[in-house]
N, C-alpha and C positions, 0 to 999 in steps of 0.2 A: 464445571456445570453442577456437579453434585453439591458443591459448597453453596452455590447460589440457591439451589432448590431448598437446601437445609435452612438457609437464612430466611427464605420466604416463608417456610413453614413456621419457624420460630416467631417471626414477625406477626403472622396471622394468629398464632396462639396468644400472643401478647395483647392482641386487639380484641379478643373475645372477652366479654364482660364476665367477671368472676362472681359467682353466686355468693351472696352474703351468708356467712355462717351464723348459726343461732347463738354461738358463744364466741367471745373474743379469743385471740391466740393466747393471751395471758391467762384467761379463765381455763382454757384447755390444758395448759401446762400446770396451772395451779391444781387442777383435779388430779393430774398424775402425781404431783408431789404429795398431795393429801393422802392418796391411796397408798403410795409407797411408804409414807411415814407411818400410817396406821398399821401396816402389816410388818414393818421392819423395826420400828422404834424399840429400843431396849433389848433387841434380840441378836445383836451383832455376834457375840460368842457362839450362840446356838446355831446361827445360820452359817458361820464360818465352818462349823463342824458338820453341817448338813447341807452341802451345795445343792443337792437335788431339790430340797424344799425352797432354798433361796431362788433357784432358777424358776421353779413353778410359780412362786409369788410374783416375781418380776414379769414372767410370761403372761400371767393373768391380767396385769395392768397394761403392758405394752402391746401385746398381740392385736387387740382390737383397734389400736391406734397407729399401727405401723404398716406402711405400704411395702410389703415384702418384695413383690415382683418389681415394683418401681425402683426400689433401692438396689435390687440385684442388677437390673438392666442398666441403671445409671453407672454402676461400677464396671460392669463388663463391656459396655458399649458395643463395639463391632463384634466382639466374641459372643455376645448374647444373640445377635442377629443370625449368626452362622450356626448356633447350637440347635440341636433338634429338641422336640418337646420334652422328651424324657430327660435329657441333660438339663434343660431349664428347670424342670420340676425338682430333680435331685439337687441341683445347685441351690435353689431357693430354700429347700428344707434344711440342707446341711449348713448353708451359710447363716440362716437365721439362728439355728441352734448354737453355732460357734459365736456369732455376734452377741447372743444372749449371755453366754458364758463370760465373754470378755467384758461386757458392760457390767455384769454382776460383780466382777472383781473390782471395778472402779466404784460402783455404787455402794458397796458394802463399807467403803472407807469414807463415805460422806456422812457428816452429822446431819441427819435429815431435818432436825429442828432448826438448823442454821440456814436453810435454803432461802435465799431472797430472790424473788422474781422482780427484775428491774422494769421500770416504766417502759411501755411499748412506744418506740419512736418511729416505727415504719409506717407504711401505707397499707392498711388492712385489706385494701382492694387489689393489691398486687398478687400475681400468681404464686409467688413464694415469699414467705415472711419468716422472720427470725425472732424468737423469744429468748432474751438473755437472762441468765440466772447467775448468782454468785453463791458459792458453797464453801463451808469450812470442812476440812478433813480431820480425821482422827489423829493425824501426826502433827497437827498444829499449823499446817499450811492452809492455803485457800486456793480456789480455782474458779474459773469461769466455765459454766456448762450451758451451752446454747443449743436450742432445738430449732431445726429448720423445718418449716411446715408448709403444706399445700392444702387448699380447701378440699374437703371430702364430704359429700352430702351436706348436712347442716352443721358439720363440725370440721375437724382437721385431721390430717395424717402426718406422721413424722417421716421425713425422707432423709434426714441427716442429723448427726449430733456432732457438735464441735466442743472439744475440751481444750481450754486455754488456746483457742483459735485453730487448733488442729482438727481438720475435717476427717471423719471416719471414711466418707466416700472418697475423698482425694487420696488419702493414705492407702486405702485398700485397692483402689483402682491402679495405683502405681505398683503395689506389691503383686497383685494378681496378674496384671499384664506382663510383668517381668517373668513370673512363674510360668505362665502359659507359653510365652515365647521360648523359654528354656526347656520346658517339658511338653505339656499339652493340656488342653482344657479338661480332658477326661482324668488326667492325673491330679489336677487341682481339685476336682470334685471328690476324687478318692481320698485325698489328704484331708479335706474338710469333713468328709463323712467319718473318717477315723478320729479326728479331733472331736467331732460332735458326740461320738460314742464313748469318749473318755480316753482316746489315744493321745499320741504326742501332739503338742500344739502349745500356743501361748496360754 
């Protein structure tokens, strides 16, 4: 019965007209790339030695464009629904900080002037769209870096990032679910808080 109700809700959401954004998905990602390039280009060695500045620069660009609670709830699923408000708030804060650190480690290895935003092939009116980019890395290899977006006001929100096809949401959902089952949600929050403050972590 629960499965049927969930399916009906999803179907209803898919039928709701999506408000057109003032900018296209590619323009949205292009603005992110331009801002990151402007603040990071030619500063790799400096930013490697100063992670706090690197994190602050990326945070300034991503935070206004990132659905923190939506990202968190989509990863935790049923664990999000059973968490109390304090746990949800703590998880969102710690998780975003950890995600920012991990993303920064990957972003610093991208040659920002090499980023190519591929032609948009999807339906801009769908509830979820994907913008595909191709990047060159400082080690001579390349990678695909794709942004999963949903409409938000007259623009877009990032709800997932895929690197070479690997979804942050899917990978973290598997990792966190296993950790919660083996320990507890409270212990997961504590570990993320420790990593966010500079403790052990990836």
